[in-house]
N, C-alpha and C positions, 0 to 999 in steps of 0.2 A: 781501643781504636780499631776501626774496620777499614780494610783496604781490599779492593777488588781489581783484578787485572785478567785479561784474556790470555790463556796459555795454550789454547788449541780449539779447533772447531771440528764438527762432524756435519754430515749432510743436513740433519734436522735439529741440531742443537749447538750451543756454544758452551765450552768448558771454561769455568771460571775458577780462579784461585782466590779464596777468601781468607784473609788474615785477620784474626781478632786478638784482643789483648791476652787471652788465655792460651793461645797456641795457634796452630795452623792446620787447615784441612781443605780438601777439595770438594766442591759440590757441582753437580751438573744441573744447569738451569736451561730448560728448553725454551726456544724462541719461536713463536708462532710464525713470524715473518720468514723463517728458514724453510718452511714447508712449501714445496712447489705447488702451483695451481693444479687442481685436479686431485690432490691427495685426500683420501678419505680419513677423517679424524673424528674423535670424540673429545670434547672439552668439558671440564667441570669448573664451575665458578658461579658468579651472580650477575644478574642483569643490572645495568647502571641507569641509563635513561633512554627515552624514546627519541629517535631522530625523525622517523617518518612512519605514517600508517595510512593505508588505503582502506577507507571504511567499507568500500564495496566488496572487496575480495579477501580482506584480512591480511594482505601483504604488509610486512613490517620491517623496519630497520632499527635495531637497538644497539647501544654500546654494551659490552660485556666484559667483566673483569675475570680473566682466566686465572685459575689457581692450579689446575692440573690438566695435562694433555695425555690422552690415550692414543697411541699411534696405531698404524695398520696391523702391527703384530700383536696388539693387545697389551703392550708395555705402558705403564703409567709413570709419568714424569712430572715433577713440579715445574710450574711456569708462573710468570707474572707479566701479563700483557693486558692492554685494554684494546679490544678489537670491535669491529662492527659485525653483527649477526643479522643476516637477511633471511627472509622466507615467510611461509604461512604458518604461524604458530600463535598460541594464545598466551598472553602475559597478564596475570591478574595481580591484585594487591600483594599477595604473598611472595611474588617473585623477588622482592628486595630482601625477604626474610629467609627463604629457603635456597640452598645451593641447587644448581641445575646441572643436568648432564645433557649436552647437545650433541647429536650425531649429525654430521654433515660433510660437506666437501669444500676445500679451500678454493676461493674464487678471488677475483681482483676487479676493482672498479677505480678508474682514474689513478692507476698506479698503486692503490692501497689494497692490501690483501684483506679479504673478508671470509667469514664462514657462511656458506649457504646451508641453512639448517634443513634437515630432513625431519628430525623429531626433537622435541624438547621434553625432558622428563625431570620432574622436581624430586629432589632427594630428601627423604625425611631425616630430621636431625637425630643424632645419636647421643649427644652430650646433654646434661641437665640444663645448662643455660640455653642451648639450642632449642630444646623442647619447650622451655618456658617462653622463649621468644616466639616460637611457632604458635603455641596455644593462645598467646595474648595479642597476636597481630591483627585480629579481627575476622579471621577465617572461621574460627570455631565460635558458634553462638553461645552466649552466656558465660564466657571466660575472659576476665581481664587479667592484668599482670599479677595482681595480688593473689587471685584465685589460682592462676597457673603456677605460681611459686609454691603455694600451699600444696597443690596436687603433686608436684614433682619432688620438692625437697622437704616438705613437711613444715610444721610450725609448733610453737610452744602453746600448750593449753593448760593454764594453771600451773601446777607443779609437774605435769607430765609433758611428754613430747609426742606429737602425732607424726608418725613416719610417712613420708611421701612415697611415691611409687618409683621415683628415680628413672633409670633408663627403660623400665618396663611400662612407663606411663601410657605410651601410645597403644601397646598391646592390651592394657587394661581397658582403655577407652573403647577399643575395637571389640574385644571379646567378653569382658566382664564389667560393663559400665556401672552396674549397681554397686560395685565395690567403692565407687567414688563417694557414696553417701557418708562415709566416715569423715570426709573433709567438711569442715564447718561451712555452712551456706549452700551446700549441695544437697537438694532433695532428690527423691527418686525421679521426679519429673524432669528436674534440671539435668540429672545424669543421663537420662534418655535423650534430652535435647543435645547434650554435648556429643553423645554417641552418634545420633542421627546426622548432626552437622559434620562430624568428622568423616562418616561413611559417605555422605553426599559429596564431600570434597574429594575423597578417594575415587569415587565413581566418576566424578567429573574429569579428574586428571587421567584416569584410565581411558575414558571415552575420547578425550582430546588426543592423547598419544596414539591410540589405535587408529583413528582416522587420519592423523598426520602421516602415518606410514603409507597411506594409500592416496596421498595427494589431495585430500579433502581440505579446503580452506578452513581456518579456525572459525570464521563466521558461520559456515555451513555446519561444521561439527557442533558448534554451540546450539544451533537450531535443532539438530538431531537430539542432543542431550536434553534440552529443555522439553522436548516432546516425549521422549521414551525413557529418560533417566537411566537407571542402571541396566535396563534391558536392551539398550541401544546396540551394544556389541553383539549380543546373541541374535538380535533381529538382522543386523548387517550380515552375519555369517550364514543365516538361513534364508532370508528374503529381504534384501535391501530395497526391493521395489515398494515396500511398505512406506518408504520415505517419500513417495509421491504424494502422500497425504499432508506433507509439510509444505507450507507456502514457500515458493521459490525453488522447490525441487521438482523439476519436470522429469519425464521419462528419460531423456538424454543424460541428465545428471546422474540419475540412479543407475542407468545402464553402464556408465563409466565406472561407478563405484563397484558394481557387480563384476565387471570384467577384471578389475584389479584384485578383487577378492577370489577370483577363480570360479565364479558361479557359472554353471552350465548354460550356454547360449540357447539351449533347447528347453530350459526350465519353464515349467507351466506358469510360474510366477512372472517370468519375463513376458510371455505372450499375453497373459491377462493384463499386466500393467500397460502394455502397448495398446491393447484394445481400449482400455479405459482412457488412456492418454489421448488417443485419436478422437474419441467422443468429447472429451473435455476441451480439446482444441477447437472442435466444431462449435461448441457452446460459446467460446470467445468470439466466434465469427457470426453468432446470432442464431445458430440452429439448436433446436431442442432435441433433435434426433438425427441419425443418418440411416439411409437404407442399408440393408445388410451387405449388399455387394460393394457399396461405397466404403463401408467400414472395413471390410476384409481387405480390399485393395489398398486402402490407405495404411492399414496396419502392416500388411506385408511389406510395403515400401519403407515404413519406419524401422522394420526389423532387418532390412536387406543390407545394411552397412556391415553386417557380420559375414565373413567369408563362408561360414557354415550356414547355408541358407535354410530357413524354416519352410517346410513343405506346406502345401494347401491343406492337407489332411490334419497335420499337427495344429495348424491355426484354427481350423474348423472345430477340432476337438476342444480346444481352449475356449472357443466361443460358446459351444454347447454347454460346457461345464459352467460358464458364467451365467448363462440363462437358467440352468438347473438350480444353481445356488442362489439365484435372485439378485446377483450383482448387476446383471443387465436385464432389461425387460424388452421383449419383442411384441409388436402389435402387427398382425397381418390383416390386410384388407384387399378387396378387389375393386378395380376401377377400369371401366371400359374393357372388361374381360381380362385385364392384366392383373396379376397378383403381385402385391408389394409387401415387404416386411420392414417395418420401421423399428429401429433399435435405440433404446434410451439407456442412460445410466439409471440405476434405481432411484436415486434422489431426484433427477430431472423428471422422470415419469410421475413421481409422487407430486412434485410441484405443479405440473400442468394439470393433472387430474383433479387435485384438490382445489386449484384456482377456479377451474370451470364449475365445480360443484358449489363453491362459495358464491360465485357470481349468480348462478341460477337461483340459489336460495334467496339472495337479495331481490332479484327481479320478480320472483313469484309472490313476494309479500306486497300487498296493496297498501298505499300510504294511508295513514290514519288522519288525513287532513281533508276537510271539506270547506270550501269557501266559494261563495256565489259572486263576490264582488272583486275578483282578481283584476279585471280590466280597469275598475275604478282606482285601484291601488297602483296599477301601472301608470295610469294617467297622472296620479300624484307625483310619482317618481319623475316622469317626464317634465312636469312643471318645475320641480325642484332643480333639475339639471338644465332646463332651458332648451331642450331639443326633443324630437320625437324618435322613438325606436322604430326600427324596421319591422315588418310583419313577422319575419322569422324569429326575431328577437323576442317579440311578444309571445309567439307560440312556445318558445323555450321556457318562458316564465310560467305559462299556464301548465306546461307539461310536468313541472315539479309537483303539482297538486294531483297529477293523474298517474304517476308511476314512481316506483321506489328507486329506479336507476335511470339516469339520463346521460347521453353523450352529446356534448355540444362541440361541434367542430366547424372549421372555416379557415380561410386564408388569413394571412397577416393583415391587420387593419380592418377586419370584418366586424369587430365589436363584441368579441367573446367576453372580455373582462367587464365591459359595461353591462352586458346581459346578466352576468353573475351579480353585479352590484344591485341590479333591479330585483333579482330573485331574493337576495338577502333582505332588501328593503321590504318587499311584499311579505315575506315570511315573518319578519320582525313585527310588522303592523298587525298581521293576523294573530300573533301570539302575545301582543303587548299587554293585554289584560290578564293573561294566564301565567305569564312569567315562567313559561316552560321551555321556550325555544332556546336550544343551544346548538351552536354550529362551529365548525372549524374549517379553515382553509389550509391546504397543504400542497406541496410540490416535491418532485424528486430531489431537487438540489437546493442548497442554501441560497444561491443567487436568485433562483426562480421564486422561492418563497419570499425573499426580501422584496423583489420586484412586485409580487402580488400584494404585499402589504402596502407598498407605496402607492399603487394604483387604486386599490379598493378602500384603503383607510382602515381595514380590519387586520387583526393579527393573523399571520400565516406562518407556518413552520414546515420544516422538511418532514417527509413521511417517516424517516428514522426517528426524529424527535417526537413526532405524533405518537408513534408506537411505544416509545420509551424503552431503551435497552435496560435490562435488569441484571445487575451483578450476580444476584442470588441464583437466578435461573439460567444465566449465560445465554439469554435470548431476550425477545421483546416482552415487556410487561403486559401490553395489550396483545391478545392473541385469542385463538378459539377457546371459548370457556371463560374468557375475561375480556369481553368486547369493549370497544370504545364507547364512551358515554355521551354521544352526540345525536341530535335529531337530524342534522344535515352535515354532510362532509363534502367539500368541494376540492377536487384534485386538479390542479392546473398542470400544463405541460405533460399531459398523459401519454403522449407519444414516446416519452422517455422511459415509460415503465417496462422494465425487464420482467421476465416471468417470476423470478425469485422475489422481487420487491412487490409485484402484484399479489403474489401468494401471501406474503406477510400482511399486506394491507387488507385484502378482501376477506381473509379468514378471521380478521380481527374486527370486522364490521357486523353488527347485529342486523338480522333481516329487517328489523323495524326502522332502520336508519335510511334516510334518503341520501343517495349518492349522485353527485353531478361530476362528470368527468369532462374536462376541457382539453382539447388537443387539436393539433394540426397534422394530419397524416401526410402532408406534403413535405414535412421536415424529415430529417434523417431518423431512422428507427433507433431504438435503444442501443446502447453500447453492449449491454448484456444480452443473453439469449432471449428469444421470443419476439413476437410482433404483436403485442398485447392489444393495443388500441385498434389497430387495423383488423385484427381477428375478431374483436368484439363487434365492430361495425359490420363486417362482412357476414357474421353469423345471422344477423337480422333479429336476434333475440332481445337486444337492448334498444329501447327507443332512442333514435338519433335525430338531431336537428342540425342541418348544415346551414350556416349563415352564408348568404351568397352575394351580399352587397358590401363592397370595400368602402368602409366609412372614411378612413384616413386619406384615401386617394383624392377625395374631394377637397382636402386641405392642401393639395399641391405637393404631397410628400413624394419626392423622387425615390426615396428608399422603398416605400410600399409599392409604388407603381412599377419600379424596376424589379423588385422581388417577384411580383406577380407576372411580369413579362418573362422573367427567367423560367419560372415554373411552367409557363405556357409555351416554352420553346422559342421565345422571341429575344433578340439581342437587346440589352439594356440601352436606354436613351441617355445620352451624355448630358444634355442640357435640361434643366427643369427650373421652375420659377423660384423654388426655395434654395437652390444651390446647395443641396445636401447630398448629392450623389455625383461622383467623379470617376473617370477611368483614365489611368495613365498607362499608355502603351510602351512596352519595353521588351525586346526579344532576348537580349543577353541576360542570362541567369545571374551573372555576378553584378550587373548593373541594376537588376531588380532589387538586390539587397541595398545598394546605394540609394536608389529611388525611395525605398521604404524608409530609410533613415531620414532622407530629406522631407518626406511627407510627415513623418513623426515630428520632426523639428518644427515644421510649419504649423501643425496642429497645436503644438505647445506654445509657440511664440505668437503667431498671428491670431489664433482662435482661443488662446488662454486655457487650453485643456491641460490637465496634469497627466502624468504617465498612468495614474490609476483610472483616468477617464477613458484612455485609449487602449484598444486591444488589437494587436496584429493577429491575423487568422490565416493559417496555412492548411492545405488539404491533408498533409501528412508530416510525420516526424523526420524522416530521413531525407536525404538529398541536400544539395548546396543551398536550396531555398526552403528547407524544412524547418521545423521548430527548433531542432538542436542548434543548427548553425545560426539561425536568426536570433535566438536567445543570447548567444555569445556576442553577436554583433551589437545588439541593442543594449546589452549589459555594459559593454565597453563605452557606449555612447552616453547613456544616462546615469550609470553608476560605476565609473572606472575605479581601479585600485587607487588607494590613497593611504598615507601613513596613519591617518586617524581612523581608518576603517579596518576592522578585523575581517579576515576571510578564512574559509576552510574549503578544502578540496574533497570532492567525492567523485571517484572515477575521472571522467573527462570534464566534469562540471566544477565550477568554482562558485561558492556562495559567499556573498559579502553582506555586511550590515547595510541595510537600505534596499536590498533586492526584493522585487516582487516575486512571490513564489506561490505554487499551487500544491495542495495536498492531493495524493494520488490514490488513496484507498479509504474504505470505511473502517474506522477504529472506534468502536462504541465506548470503550473503557478508558481512553486516553484522558487524563485529568486536565482541567482548565486551571490556569493560574492568573493572578493579577500581580502587577509590579508596584511596589511601594516607591513613590517618586523620590522620597528623601534618602532612603537607604539603598535603593536598587534591588532589594531582596524580592524573591518571588514566593507568593503564598498560594497554596492550593485552595481551590474553590470547591463547592459542593457539586457543581455541574461537571459534566464530562462529555466527551465525544467529539470527533473530528471526521469529516466526511469527504469523499471523493469530489473534487471540484472546488472545494473551499479555497479562496485566494486571500493571502495575507502578505505581510511585509516583515522581513527580518529586522528585529530591533536590537539584537545583541548576539555576539559570538564571543564567548569567554568562559572562564571557569565559574559557571553558574551554580549557586546554591539554591536548592528547592526546599521550601519549608512547608510542612503539612499544616492544614488549617488550624489545628489546635496544638501544634508542637512548635516551640520556640527554637528547638535545636535543628539546625539545617543539616542536610546530609553532606557527605564528603564532596567537595567541589571537584568538578571535572569539566573539560571543555564540552560545551553544548551550544545549541542554537535556539534562541527564543524568537518565535514568530507571533506577531500581533495579528489576530483575525478580527472580525467585526467588534465583538465585545468580550473577547477572552484571548489568553495567550497560551500557546502550546510550546512545551520545551522538548526539543529533540536531542537525544543522545547521539553520539557519533555513528553508532551502528543503526540508527533509525533514519539517517539522511536519505535512504532510498525511498522514503515515504514522500519526499517533496521534490519539486523541480522548478526551474525558473519559469515565470509566467508572463514574460513580456510578449511572447508569441505562443499561441495555443492552436491545437487542431480544431476543426469545426466541431468534431464530436465533443471535445472538452468544453466548448462554448455553448452546447445545447442547454436550454433552460436559463441562460444568462443573457444579459444585455449590457451594452456599454454606450457611453456618450458618442464615441467615434470609433469606427472599425476600419482598419487597413487590411484588405483581403488580397492575398496573392493567388494569381491564376496563371500558371505557366505549363507548357507541355512537359516540363521536367517531372510534373506530378500528374501526367495524363491519365494514369490508371484510376485515380480517385475522382476525376472530374465527371459530374453528372448534375442534372437539374436540381435534385433534392439537396445536394451539397451546396450548390450556389445559392439556392433559395434560403436555406438555413443560415448560411454565412451572412448574407445581406440583411436578413431580418434581425440579426444580433445588434445592429446599430440603431440608436435612438435619434441622434441628431445629424450624423454625417457618416457616409460610407464611401470608401475609395478603393476601387479595384486596380491593382498594379499587375501588369503582365502582358501576355501576348493576345492579340485579337484572335488568332487561330485557336488559342486555348479557351477563350471565352465562347467562341462558336461551338467548340467541342462540348463544352459544359452545358450550354443551353439545348444542344441537339441530342445529348445522350440521356435517354429516358430509362436506360437499363439500371434497375435496382436488383441486387442479388436477392433472389427468392430465399426466404427462410423456412426451414423445415419446422413446422409447428402444427399440432392437431387441436389447438385451443378452439378454433372456429368450429371444427367438427364436434368436439366434445360439448360445446355450448348448445348445438342443435339437438343433441340426443336427450330425450326425455324432457 
């Protein structure tokens, strides 16, 4: 019989009298609740279950079963409590297997005491059973429960007994792995696999614990480990600025890590990282280079938050060192007797120089096509279509037979796509008896490619898919030395070409291929660095035809006429015969949101548009009427929370089943899945890749099992998000949710290359910084059947009057003129 009663208390523990059948003794059992808030403690025990996790920053709350407490004086005491542990730490599958030591501080939340964890360290087992459980829990590759037991305790083999390694097992795996070959079923290769897996796990734990001590979130620590593996700690101690090469690690993040590690603020690595960071930031703003003085001033400012100021001489020395080592490239030139020094990152300079060279190689090659009856074939096309082409359209078609590269430009509604249809028709007729003609249509985004297919009737694809990402080469399959196998390549929405995408494309085109680039330079330039189409036109090197007759305006299109009024600096007209363009004036920024919801509701009820047909477009992400706030408001309107809908939180965003979402980056290797209707299981497909701007719908948030194409065994289920895109499904793990965002409302930049049935465009002085003609023109031309501007008349006037477009630093135009 067991009896327990309290016989005394101390500050940090309760003294219990325990009576058992065999006698009586006293045992001191420590109570976690007895420790005051702010007390520094270490606890030993095991994680129980997850209460909460923020996928963005790695913050977690887990319940934890305490077995022992180590107090401030280093004394260890038995305990038996179930508490909550909060903080930024990593918890993997082995957490339920291995005991952990957590160092932290006692906190309190809603009257309940918690431990705020500073570090989490997993304790290797010492007993035979503990080692067996550890080896067979799935952490160590190639070891199941039976093999683990054979390794640790041994087994009978015929009339003899093979001794296991007992408590020395982990030391053997670590230092003498080939000793494992005496165990049946373990070859030398398998022994090495067990060793490598064990060491990798040890490295991983060491890296996670190391960075926890310096306040680095588990999500960021995991990225560091995945990039640098076992060298991560050594790199952090010597040059943590190397982490700027990891996606999501900017200079500020690495600078904070460096400060906590005690890295000298005058470190040459710090100054070099800041110089590189400033140039890379400029690239996100569209620049390929900065002038030397611009670069040094911006870098000095980036380094100035440290009280120990960097001198001009120190920074100049770091700059010269980067030029000498080739990390930066400087180009000096004179203009109007003034001397300039342009500074590039090494990679950006290579992209711009090689792009110019590839374009010139294509232009220099004369087409191997000669046809005397082009006009007769154009007339055939006109008869088939039932209308006549404009003179400039016909000139464009003739030009395909006279040059290897042609730029076709013009305003919205000027007939660019119809002209391309005629080009393809004529080329097909020319080659119909030779069966040699091959062509491909492409565009920078999936939406633009889909639209091109719908309009022309020919297959079109994204430039990324055209070039085909190769797993083996970790790059594009089609590239210099393995060029694309087409006679004609047509690129639509060419104004969206950034310098890096242009480089990938043009270096993969054979000089014998005819290239037609279609674009509207009045739209916004590319999101990425460069001003490729505009530079190509300005160079005068590439033959260019500008269509100057607005074809769709004759059809009474208010969308087209008002888009062209905006780009020409005129206020849009409210009334038009097709009733496809409206303006709703509203000064109050909060009422703008209400009016947007009302307009959306009317489009869905009175005009029978679905939420997929309608796109709300904002000038920018932030502010009360930016995409962040509008997405929340529209989500609550069209897809509110419900008991039958699963949802998941990422930062300040909530994703629900049924939500419209957009993918935010280019991921060439992401596998595609299909869902089996009967079982709901997801099967991997041979295709892969998801790209910036792809829009889909969340079809499931649950513990999804993924099944490989030829594997009937699904992986371990965990909570994931399945998104249906056009003809494939992408499955996102929790830590990949940063790759998507709600897509009810998008910026104008995100809508480039896309069109929608109906567009609701917000124009308010709250976003005055972004308002200009090109932005307004681009936004309005996204709509196919209806466009509605909601906002202030004052803001619309500012938009149509503002012709200022930020100049981009690029030398592509000059490089094309040389030679």
